TIDOZA-472480 format. One record per atom (N, C-alpha, C): residue in three letters; atom name; x, y, z. Coordinates in nm, 2 decimals. Layout:
BEGIN
<'Ala' 'CA' <X Y Z>>
...
***
This chain:
BEGIN
<'Met' 'N' <1.74 0.48 2.68>>
<'Met' 'CA' <1.81 0.40 2.59>>
<'Met' 'C' <1.82 0.47 2.46>>
<'Lys' 'N' <1.94 0.46 2.40>>
<'Lys' 'CA' <1.98 0.53 2.27>>
<'Lys' 'C' <1.87 0.51 2.16>>
<'Ile' 'N' <1.82 0.39 2.15>>
<'Ile' 'CA' <1.72 0.37 2.04>>
<'Ile' 'C' <1.59 0.45 2.06>>
<'Ile' 'N' <1.54 0.45 2.18>>
<'Ile' 'CA' <1.42 0.52 2.21>>
<'Ile' 'C' <1.44 0.67 2.19>>
<'Glu' 'N' <1.56 0.72 2.25>>
<'Glu' 'CA' <1.59 0.87 2.23>>
<'Glu' 'C' <1.60 0.90 2.08>>
<'His' 'N' <1.66 0.81 2.00>>
<'His' 'CA' <1.66 0.84 1.86>>
<'His' 'C' <1.52 0.86 1.80>>
<'His' 'N' <1.43 0.77 1.83>>
<'His' 'CA' <1.30 0.78 1.78>>
<'His' 'C' <1.23 0.91 1.82>>
<'Phe' 'N' <1.25 0.95 1.95>>
<'Phe' 'CA' <1.19 1.08 1.99>>
<'Phe' 'C' <1.25 1.19 1.91>>
<'Asp' 'N' <1.38 1.19 1.89>>
<'Asp' 'CA' <1.45 1.30 1.82>>
<'Asp' 'C' <1.40 1.30 1.67>>
<'Phe' 'N' <1.38 1.18 1.61>>
<'Phe' 'CA' <1.34 1.18 1.47>>
<'Phe' 'C' <1.19 1.23 1.46>>
<'Ile' 'N' <1.11 1.19 1.55>>
<'Ile' 'CA' <0.97 1.24 1.55>>
<'Ile' 'C' <0.97 1.39 1.56>>
<'Glu' 'N' <1.05 1.45 1.65>>
<'Glu' 'CA' <1.06 1.60 1.66>>
<'Glu' 'C' <1.11 1.66 1.53>>
<'Leu' 'N' <1.21 1.60 1.46>>
<'Leu' 'CA' <1.25 1.65 1.33>>
<'Leu' 'C' <1.14 1.65 1.23>>
<'Ile' 'N' <1.07 1.54 1.22>>
<'Ile' 'CA' <0.96 1.53 1.12>>
<'Ile' 'C' <0.85 1.63 1.16>>
<'Arg' 'N' <0.82 1.64 1.29>>
<'Arg' 'CA' <0.72 1.74 1.33>>
<'Arg' 'C' <0.76 1.88 1.29>>
<'Ser' 'N' <0.89 1.91 1.30>>
<'Ser' 'CA' <0.94 2.05 1.26>>
<'Ser' 'C' <0.92 2.08 1.11>>
<'Leu' 'N' <0.91 1.97 1.03>>
<'Leu' 'CA' <0.89 1.99 0.88>>
<'Leu' 'C' <0.76 2.06 0.85>>
<'Arg' 'N' <0.66 2.06 0.95>>
<'Arg' 'CA' <0.54 2.13 0.92>>
<'Arg' 'C' <0.56 2.28 0.89>>
<'Phe' 'N' <0.67 2.33 0.94>>
<'Phe' 'CA' <0.70 2.47 0.93>>
<'Phe' 'C' <0.79 2.51 0.81>>
<'Val' 'N' <0.82 2.41 0.73>>
<'Val' 'CA' <0.91 2.42 0.61>>
<'Val' 'C' <0.82 2.44 0.49>>
<'Glu' 'N' <0.87 2.53 0.40>>
<'Glu' 'CA' <0.79 2.55 0.28>>
<'Glu' 'C' <0.77 2.42 0.20>>
<'Glu' 'N' <0.65 2.40 0.15>>
<'Glu' 'CA' <0.62 2.28 0.08>>
<'Glu' 'C' <0.71 2.26 -0.04>>
<'Ser' 'N' <0.75 2.37 -0.11>>
<'Ser' 'CA' <0.83 2.36 -0.23>>
<'Ser' 'C' <0.97 2.29 -0.19>>
<'Lys' 'N' <1.02 2.32 -0.07>>
<'Lys' 'CA' <1.14 2.26 -0.03>>
<'Lys' 'C' <1.13 2.12 0.00>>
<'Leu' 'N' <1.01 2.08 0.05>>
<'Leu' 'CA' <0.99 1.94 0.09>>
<'Leu' 'C' <0.96 1.85 -0.04>>
<'Arg' 'N' <0.92 1.92 -0.14>>
<'Arg' 'CA' <0.88 1.84 -0.26>>
<'Arg' 'C' <1.00 1.84 -0.37>>
<'Lys' 'N' <1.10 1.92 -0.34>>
<'Lys' 'CA' <1.21 1.93 -0.43>>
<'Lys' 'C' <1.31 1.81 -0.41>>
<'Pro' 'N' <1.35 1.74 -0.52>>
<'Pro' 'CA' <1.44 1.63 -0.50>>
<'Pro' 'C' <1.57 1.68 -0.43>>
<'Ile' 'N' <1.62 1.60 -0.34>>
<'Ile' 'CA' <1.74 1.64 -0.26>>
<'Ile' 'C' <1.86 1.64 -0.35>>
<'Ala' 'N' <1.86 1.58 -0.46>>
<'Ala' 'CA' <1.97 1.58 -0.56>>
<'Ala' 'C' <1.91 1.53 -0.69>>
<'Glu' 'N' <1.98 1.54 -0.80>>
<'Glu' 'CA' <1.93 1.49 -0.93>>
<'Glu' 'C' <1.91 1.34 -0.92>>
<'Gly' 'N' <1.79 1.29 -0.96>>
<'Gly' 'CA' <1.77 1.15 -0.96>>
<'Gly' 'C' <1.74 1.09 -0.82>>
<'Lys' 'N' <1.72 1.18 -0.72>>
<'Lys' 'CA' <1.69 1.14 -0.58>>
<'Lys' 'C' <1.55 1.18 -0.54>>
<'Trp' 'N' <1.51 1.12 -0.43>>
<'Trp' 'CA' <1.38 1.15 -0.38>>
<'Trp' 'C' <1.38 1.29 -0.32>>
<'Ser' 'N' <1.25 1.34 -0.30>>
<'Ser' 'CA' <1.23 1.47 -0.22>>
<'Ser' 'C' <1.22 1.43 -0.07>>
<'Val' 'N' <1.22 1.53 0.01>>
<'Val' 'CA' <1.21 1.50 0.16>>
<'Val' 'C' <1.08 1.43 0.19>>
<'Val' 'N' <0.97 1.47 0.12>>
<'Val' 'CA' <0.84 1.41 0.15>>
<'Val' 'C' <0.84 1.26 0.10>>
<'Glu' 'N' <0.91 1.23 0.00>>
<'Glu' 'CA' <0.92 1.09 -0.05>>
<'Glu' 'C' <1.00 1.01 0.05>>
<'Ile' 'N' <1.11 1.07 0.10>>
<'Ile' 'CA' <1.19 1.00 0.20>>
<'Ile' 'C' <1.10 0.97 0.32>>
<'Val' 'N' <1.03 1.07 0.37>>
<'Val' 'CA' <0.94 1.05 0.48>>
<'Val' 'C' <0.84 0.94 0.45>>
<'Gly' 'N' <0.78 0.94 0.33>>
<'Gly' 'CA' <0.68 0.85 0.29>>
<'Gly' 'C' <0.74 0.70 0.29>>
<'His' 'N' <0.86 0.69 0.25>>
<'His' 'CA' <0.92 0.55 0.25>>
<'His' 'C' <0.93 0.50 0.39>>
<'Phe' 'N' <0.95 0.58 0.49>>
<'Phe' 'CA' <0.96 0.54 0.63>>
<'Phe' 'C' <0.82 0.49 0.68>>
<'Ile' 'N' <0.72 0.55 0.63>>
<'Ile' 'CA' <0.58 0.50 0.67>>
<'Ile' 'C' <0.56 0.35 0.63>>
<'Ala' 'N' <0.60 0.32 0.50>>
<'Ala' 'CA' <0.58 0.19 0.45>>
<'Ala' 'C' <0.66 0.09 0.53>>
<'Trp' 'N' <0.79 0.12 0.56>>
<'Trp' 'CA' <0.87 0.03 0.64>>
<'Trp' 'C' <0.83 0.02 0.79>>
<'Asp' 'N' <0.78 0.13 0.84>>
<'Asp' 'CA' <0.73 0.13 0.98>>
<'Asp' 'C' <0.61 0.04 0.99>>
<'Gln' 'N' <0.52 0.05 0.89>>
<'Gln' 'CA' <0.41 -0.04 0.89>>
<'Gln' 'C' <0.45 -0.19 0.88>>
<'Phe' 'N' <0.55 -0.21 0.80>>
<'Phe' 'CA' <0.61 -0.35 0.79>>
<'Phe' 'C' <0.66 -0.40 0.92>>
<'Val' 'N' <0.74 -0.32 0.99>>
<'Val' 'CA' <0.79 -0.35 1.12>>
<'Val' 'C' <0.68 -0.38 1.22>>
<'Leu' 'N' <0.58 -0.29 1.22>>
<'Leu' 'CA' <0.46 -0.31 1.31>>
<'Leu' 'C' <0.38 -0.43 1.28>>
<'Arg' 'N' <0.37 -0.47 1.16>>
<'Arg' 'CA' <0.28 -0.58 1.12>>
<'Arg' 'C' <0.36 -0.71 1.11>>
<'Asp' 'N' <0.48 -0.71 1.05>>
<'Asp' 'CA' <0.55 -0.83 1.02>>
<'Asp' 'C' <0.68 -0.86 1.10>>
<'Arg' 'N' <0.71 -0.78 1.19>>
<'Arg' 'CA' <0.83 -0.80 1.27>>
<'Arg' 'C' <0.80 -0.80 1.42>>
<'Ile' 'N' <0.76 -0.69 1.48>>
<'Ile' 'CA' <0.74 -0.68 1.62>>
<'Ile' 'C' <0.65 -0.79 1.68>>
<'Pro' 'N' <0.53 -0.82 1.62>>
<'Pro' 'CA' <0.45 -0.93 1.67>>
<'Pro' 'C' <0.52 -1.07 1.68>>
<'Tyr' 'N' <0.62 -1.08 1.60>>
<'Tyr' 'CA' <0.68 -1.22 1.59>>
<'Tyr' 'C' <0.81 -1.23 1.68>>
<'Phe' 'N' <0.85 -1.12 1.74>>
<'Phe' 'CA' <0.97 -1.13 1.83>>
<'Phe' 'C' <0.93 -1.22 1.95>>
<'Phe' 'N' <1.02 -1.31 1.98>>
<'Phe' 'CA' <1.00 -1.40 2.10>>
<'Phe' 'C' <0.88 -1.49 2.09>>
<'Thr' 'N' <0.84 -1.53 1.97>>
<'Thr' 'CA' <0.73 -1.63 1.96>>
<'Thr' 'C' <0.79 -1.74 1.88>>
<'Glu' 'N' <0.72 -1.85 1.86>>
<'Glu' 'CA' <0.77 -1.96 1.78>>
<'Glu' 'C' <0.72 -1.94 1.64>>
<'Asn' 'N' <0.65 -1.84 1.61>>
<'Asn' 'CA' <0.60 -1.82 1.47>>
<'Asn' 'C' <0.71 -1.78 1.38>>
<'Ile' 'N' <0.70 -1.82 1.26>>
<'Ile' 'CA' <0.80 -1.78 1.15>>
<'Ile' 'C' <0.77 -1.64 1.10>>
<'Phe' 'N' <0.87 -1.57 1.09>>
<'Phe' 'CA' <0.86 -1.43 1.04>>
<'Phe' 'C' <0.81 -1.43 0.89>>
<'Pro' 'N' <0.72 -1.35 0.86>>
<'Pro' 'CA' <0.69 -1.34 0.72>>
<'Pro' 'C' <0.81 -1.29 0.64>>
<'Ala' 'N' <0.82 -1.33 0.51>>
<'Ala' 'CA' <0.93 -1.28 0.43>>
<'Ala' 'C' <0.91 -1.13 0.41>>
<'Gly' 'N' <1.03 -1.06 0.40>>
<'Gly' 'CA' <1.03 -0.92 0.37>>
<'Gly' 'C' <0.98 -0.89 0.23>>
<'Pro' 'N' <0.94 -0.77 0.21>>
<'Pro' 'CA' <0.89 -0.73 0.08>>
<'Pro' 'C' <1.01 -0.71 -0.02>>
<'Asn' 'N' <0.98 -0.69 -0.14>>
<'Asn' 'CA' <1.08 -0.65 -0.24>>
<'Asn' 'C' <1.11 -0.50 -0.21>>
<'Val' 'N' <1.23 -0.48 -0.17>>
<'Val' 'CA' <1.27 -0.34 -0.13>>
<'Val' 'C' <1.24 -0.24 -0.23>>
<'Asn' 'N' <1.28 -0.26 -0.35>>
<'Asn' 'CA' <1.27 -0.16 -0.46>>
<'Asn' 'C' <1.12 -0.13 -0.49>>
<'Val' 'N' <1.04 -0.24 -0.49>>
<'Val' 'CA' <0.89 -0.22 -0.52>>
<'Val' 'C' <0.83 -0.14 -0.40>>
<'Leu' 'N' <0.86 -0.18 -0.28>>
<'Leu' 'CA' <0.80 -0.11 -0.16>>
<'Leu' 'C' <0.84 0.04 -0.16>>
<'Asn' 'N' <0.97 0.06 -0.18>>
<'Asn' 'CA' <1.02 0.20 -0.18>>
<'Asn' 'C' <0.96 0.28 -0.29>>
<'Glu' 'N' <0.95 0.23 -0.41>>
<'Glu' 'CA' <0.89 0.31 -0.52>>
<'Glu' 'C' <0.74 0.34 -0.50>>
<'Gln' 'N' <0.67 0.24 -0.45>>
<'Gln' 'CA' <0.53 0.25 -0.42>>
<'Gln' 'C' <0.51 0.36 -0.31>>
<'Ala' 'N' <0.59 0.35 -0.21>>
<'Ala' 'CA' <0.58 0.45 -0.10>>
<'Ala' 'C' <0.61 0.59 -0.14>>
<'Ala' 'N' <0.72 0.60 -0.22>>
<'Ala' 'CA' <0.76 0.73 -0.28>>
<'Ala' 'C' <0.64 0.79 -0.36>>
<'Arg' 'N' <0.59 0.71 -0.45>>
<'Arg' 'CA' <0.48 0.75 -0.54>>
<'Arg' 'C' <0.36 0.79 -0.45>>
<'Asn' 'N' <0.32 0.72 -0.35>>
<'Asn' 'CA' <0.21 0.76 -0.26>>
<'Asn' 'C' <0.24 0.89 -0.20>>
<'Ala' 'N' <0.36 0.91 -0.15>>
<'Ala' 'CA' <0.40 1.04 -0.09>>
<'Ala' 'C' <0.39 1.16 -0.19>>
<'Arg' 'N' <0.43 1.13 -0.31>>
<'Arg' 'CA' <0.42 1.24 -0.41>>
<'Arg' 'C' <0.27 1.28 -0.44>>
<'Glu' 'N' <0.18 1.18 -0.42>>
<'Glu' 'CA' <0.04 1.21 -0.46>>
<'Glu' 'C' <-0.04 1.26 -0.34>>
<'Glu' 'N' <0.02 1.26 -0.22>>
<'Glu' 'CA' <-0.06 1.30 -0.10>>
<'Glu' 'C' <-0.02 1.44 -0.06>>
<'Glu' 'N' <-0.11 1.50 0.02>>
<'Glu' 'CA' <-0.07 1.63 0.08>>
<'Glu' 'C' <0.05 1.61 0.18>>
<'Val' 'N' <0.13 1.71 0.19>>
<'Val' 'CA' <0.25 1.70 0.27>>
<'Val' 'C' <0.21 1.67 0.42>>
<'Ser' 'N' <0.11 1.74 0.46>>
<'Ser' 'CA' <0.06 1.73 0.60>>
<'Ser' 'C' <0.02 1.59 0.63>>
<'Phe' 'N' <-0.05 1.52 0.53>>
<'Phe' 'CA' <-0.09 1.38 0.55>>
<'Phe' 'C' <0.03 1.29 0.56>>
<'Val' 'N' <0.13 1.31 0.48>>
<'Val' 'CA' <0.25 1.23 0.49>>
<'Val' 'C' <0.32 1.24 0.62>>
<'Leu' 'N' <0.34 1.37 0.67>>
<'Leu' 'CA' <0.40 1.39 0.79>>
<'Leu' 'C' <0.32 1.33 0.91>>
<'Asp' 'N' <0.19 1.35 0.91>>
<'Asp' 'CA' <0.11 1.29 1.01>>
<'Asp' 'C' <0.11 1.14 1.01>>
<'Ala' 'N' <0.11 1.08 0.89>>
<'Ala' 'CA' <0.12 0.93 0.89>>
<'Ala' 'C' <0.25 0.88 0.94>>
<'Phe' 'N' <0.36 0.95 0.91>>
<'Phe' 'CA' <0.49 0.91 0.97>>
<'Phe' 'C' <0.48 0.92 1.12>>
<'Leu' 'N' <0.43 1.04 1.17>>
<'Leu' 'CA' <0.42 1.06 1.32>>
<'Leu' 'C' <0.34 0.95 1.39>>
<'Ser' 'N' <0.23 0.91 1.32>>
<'Ser' 'CA' <0.15 0.80 1.38>>
<'Ser' 'C' <0.22 0.67 1.38>>
<'Thr' 'N' <0.28 0.63 1.27>>
<'Thr' 'CA' <0.34 0.49 1.26>>
<'Thr' 'C' <0.46 0.49 1.35>>
<'Arg' 'N' <0.54 0.59 1.34>>
<'Arg' 'CA' <0.67 0.59 1.43>>
<'Arg' 'C' <0.63 0.60 1.58>>
<'Gly' 'N' <0.52 0.67 1.61>>
<'Gly' 'CA' <0.48 0.68 1.74>>
<'Gly' 'C' <0.43 0.54 1.79>>
<'Gln' 'N' <0.37 0.46 1.70>>
<'Gln' 'CA' <0.33 0.32 1.74>>
<'Gln' 'C' <0.45 0.24 1.76>>
<'Ile' 'N' <0.55 0.25 1.68>>
<'Ile' 'CA' <0.67 0.17 1.71>>
<'Ile' 'C' <0.73 0.21 1.84>>
<'Val' 'N' <0.74 0.34 1.88>>
<'Val' 'CA' <0.79 0.38 2.01>>
<'Val' 'C' <0.71 0.31 2.12>>
<'Glu' 'N' <0.58 0.32 2.11>>
<'Glu' 'CA' <0.49 0.26 2.21>>
<'Glu' 'C' <0.53 0.11 2.23>>
<'Lys' 'N' <0.55 0.04 2.12>>
<'Lys' 'CA' <0.57 -0.10 2.12>>
<'Lys' 'C' <0.71 -0.13 2.18>>
<'Ile' 'N' <0.81 -0.06 2.14>>
<'Ile' 'CA' <0.94 -0.09 2.19>>
<'Ile' 'C' <0.96 -0.05 2.34>>
<'Ile' 'N' <0.89 0.05 2.38>>
<'Ile' 'CA' <0.89 0.09 2.53>>
<'Ile' 'C' <0.84 -0.02 2.61>>
<'Glu' 'N' <0.75 -0.10 2.56>>
<'Glu' 'CA' <0.69 -0.21 2.63>>
<'Glu' 'C' <0.78 -0.33 2.64>>
<'Ile' 'N' <0.89 -0.34 2.57>>
<'Ile' 'CA' <0.97 -0.46 2.57>>
<'Ile' 'C' <1.06 -0.46 2.69>>
<'Pro' 'N' <1.05 -0.56 2.77>>
<'Pro' 'CA' <1.13 -0.57 2.89>>
<'Pro' 'C' <1.28 -0.56 2.86>>
<'Glu' 'N' <1.35 -0.49 2.95>>
<'Glu' 'CA' <1.49 -0.46 2.93>>
<'Glu' 'C' <1.57 -0.59 2.91>>
<'Glu' 'N' <1.54 -0.69 2.98>>
<'Glu' 'CA' <1.62 -0.82 2.96>>
<'Glu' 'C' <1.61 -0.88 2.83>>
<'Leu' 'N' <1.51 -0.84 2.75>>
<'Leu' 'CA' <1.49 -0.90 2.61>>
<'Leu' 'C' <1.57 -0.83 2.51>>
<'Trp' 'N' <1.62 -0.71 2.53>>
<'Trp' 'CA' <1.69 -0.63 2.43>>
<'Trp' 'C' <1.82 -0.70 2.38>>
<'Phe' 'N' <1.88 -0.78 2.46>>
<'Phe' 'CA' <2.01 -0.84 2.42>>
<'Phe' 'C' <1.99 -1.00 2.40>>
<'Ala' 'N' <1.86 -1.04 2.40>>
<'Ala' 'CA' <1.84 -1.18 2.38>>
<'Ala' 'C' <1.85 -1.21 2.23>>
<'Glu' 'N' <1.89 -1.32 2.19>>
<'Glu' 'CA' <1.90 -1.36 2.05>>
<'Glu' 'C' <1.76 -1.38 1.99>>
<'Ile' 'N' <1.75 -1.33 1.87>>
<'Ile' 'CA' <1.63 -1.36 1.79>>
<'Ile' 'C' <1.67 -1.41 1.65>>
<'Lys' 'N' <1.59 -1.49 1.59>>
<'Lys' 'CA' <1.62 -1.54 1.46>>
<'Lys' 'C' <1.51 -1.49 1.36>>
<'Ile' 'N' <1.55 -1.41 1.27>>
<'Ile' 'CA' <1.45 -1.36 1.16>>
<'Ile' 'C' <1.49 -1.44 1.04>>
<'Asn' 'N' <1.41 -1.54 1.01>>
<'Asn' 'CA' <1.44 -1.63 0.90>>
<'Asn' 'C' <1.58 -1.69 0.91>>
<'Gln' 'N' <1.67 -1.65 0.83>>
<'Gln' 'CA' <1.81 -1.71 0.84>>
<'Gln' 'C' <1.90 -1.62 0.92>>
<'Ser' 'N' <1.86 -1.51 0.96>>
<'Ser' 'CA' <1.95 -1.42 1.04>>
<'Ser' 'C' <1.93 -1.43 1.19>>
<'Glu' 'N' <2.05 -1.44 1.26>>
<'Glu' 'CA' <2.04 -1.44 1.40>>
<'Glu' 'C' <2.11 -1.31 1.45>>
<'Leu' 'N' <2.04 -1.25 1.54>>
<'Leu' 'CA' <2.08 -1.12 1.59>>
<'Leu' 'C' <2.01 -1.09 1.72>>
<'Thr' 'N' <2.05 -0.98 1.79>>
<'Thr' 'CA' <1.97 -0.94 1.91>>
<'Thr' 'C' <1.87 -0.84 1.87>>
<'Leu' 'N' <1.77 -0.83 1.95>>
<'Leu' 'CA' <1.66 -0.73 1.93>>
<'Leu' 'C' <1.73 -0.59 1.92>>
<'Tyr' 'N' <1.82 -0.56 2.01>>
<'Tyr' 'CA' <1.89 -0.43 2.01>>
<'Tyr' 'C' <1.96 -0.41 1.87>>
<'Ser' 'N' <2.03 -0.51 1.82>>
<'Ser' 'CA' <2.10 -0.49 1.70>>
<'Ser' 'C' <2.00 -0.48 1.58>>
<'Tyr' 'N' <1.89 -0.54 1.59>>
<'Tyr' 'CA' <1.79 -0.52 1.49>>
<'Tyr' 'C' <1.74 -0.38 1.48>>
<'Phe' 'N' <1.71 -0.32 1.60>>
<'Phe' 'CA' <1.66 -0.18 1.60>>
<'Phe' 'C' <1.77 -0.08 1.58>>
<'Glu' 'N' <1.90 -0.12 1.61>>
<'Glu' 'CA' <2.01 -0.04 1.58>>
<'Glu' 'C' <2.03 -0.03 1.43>>
<'Gly' 'N' <2.01 -0.14 1.36>>
<'Gly' 'CA' <2.02 -0.13 1.22>>
<'Gly' 'C' <1.92 -0.04 1.15>>
<'Leu' 'N' <1.80 -0.05 1.21>>
<'Leu' 'CA' <1.69 0.04 1.16>>
<'Leu' 'C' <1.73 0.19 1.19>>
<'Met' 'N' <1.79 0.21 1.31>>
<'Met' 'CA' <1.83 0.35 1.34>>
<'Met' 'C' <1.94 0.40 1.25>>
<'Glu' 'N' <2.03 0.32 1.22>>
<'Glu' 'CA' <2.14 0.36 1.12>>
<'Glu' 'C' <2.08 0.40 0.99>>
<'His' 'N' <1.98 0.33 0.94>>
<'His' 'CA' <1.92 0.36 0.82>>
<'His' 'C' <1.85 0.50 0.83>>
<'Asp' 'N' <1.78 0.52 0.94>>
<'Asp' 'CA' <1.71 0.65 0.97>>
<'Asp' 'C' <1.82 0.76 0.97>>
<'Leu' 'N' <1.93 0.74 1.03>>
<'Leu' 'CA' <2.03 0.85 1.05>>
<'Leu' 'C' <2.08 0.89 0.91>>
<'His' 'N' <2.10 0.79 0.82>>
<'His' 'CA' <2.14 0.83 0.68>>
<'His' 'C' <2.04 0.92 0.62>>
<'His' 'N' <1.91 0.89 0.63>>
<'His' 'CA' <1.81 0.98 0.57>>
<'His' 'C' <1.79 1.11 0.65>>
<'Ile' 'N' <1.81 1.11 0.78>>
<'Ile' 'CA' <1.80 1.23 0.86>>
<'Ile' 'C' <1.90 1.33 0.81>>
<'Glu' 'N' <2.02 1.29 0.78>>
<'Glu' 'CA' <2.13 1.38 0.73>>
<'Glu' 'C' <2.08 1.44 0.60>>
<'Gln' 'N' <2.02 1.36 0.51>>
<'Gln' 'CA' <1.97 1.41 0.38>>
<'Gln' 'C' <1.86 1.51 0.41>>
<'Ile' 'N' <1.77 1.48 0.50>>
<'Ile' 'CA' <1.66 1.58 0.53>>
<'Ile' 'C' <1.71 1.71 0.58>>
<'Lys' 'N' <1.80 1.70 0.68>>
<'Lys' 'CA' <1.86 1.82 0.73>>
<'Lys' 'C' <1.93 1.91 0.63>>
<'Glu' 'N' <2.01 1.84 0.54>>
<'Glu' 'CA' <2.08 1.91 0.44>>
<'Glu' 'C' <1.98 1.98 0.34>>
<'Ala' 'N' <1.87 1.91 0.31>>
<'Ala' 'CA' <1.77 1.96 0.21>>
<'Ala' 'C' <1.70 2.08 0.27>>
<'Ile' 'N' <1.68 2.09 0.40>>
<'Ile' 'CA' <1.59 2.20 0.45>>
<'Ile' 'C' <1.67 2.32 0.50>>
<'Lys' 'N' <1.80 2.31 0.49>>
<'Lys' 'CA' <1.89 2.42 0.54>>
<'Lys' 'C' <1.85 2.55 0.47>>
***
């Protein structure tokens, strides 16, 4: 499935960053933008949110928790990544994204196109993860450009 392949490819890209000079990973990708390590760090926070506040609620009668304030979560995640060792940030991403892959592999195929309702939004599970994938792809292009 395209979404699972995407996650495996993304994991490999982040794993490859272990061989990139730290100065390249800490340099902002453009003026006023995050560095590669900050971009990776923000994925950790969002992956934790998906693991804690989204996946367990799919196909249950339970109400999804409200999403966090995007700007606050992103800034906090970026700050955490700036303060941590690069290897710690990369490993944390690999762990959380690996957990997401484990969870989505367990989802029966027939549920991927079933309708879900996340608070006021109605969509399929596939379209939910496809939206996350599109967000990933935006940042993947930034990462690849930054480490050229």
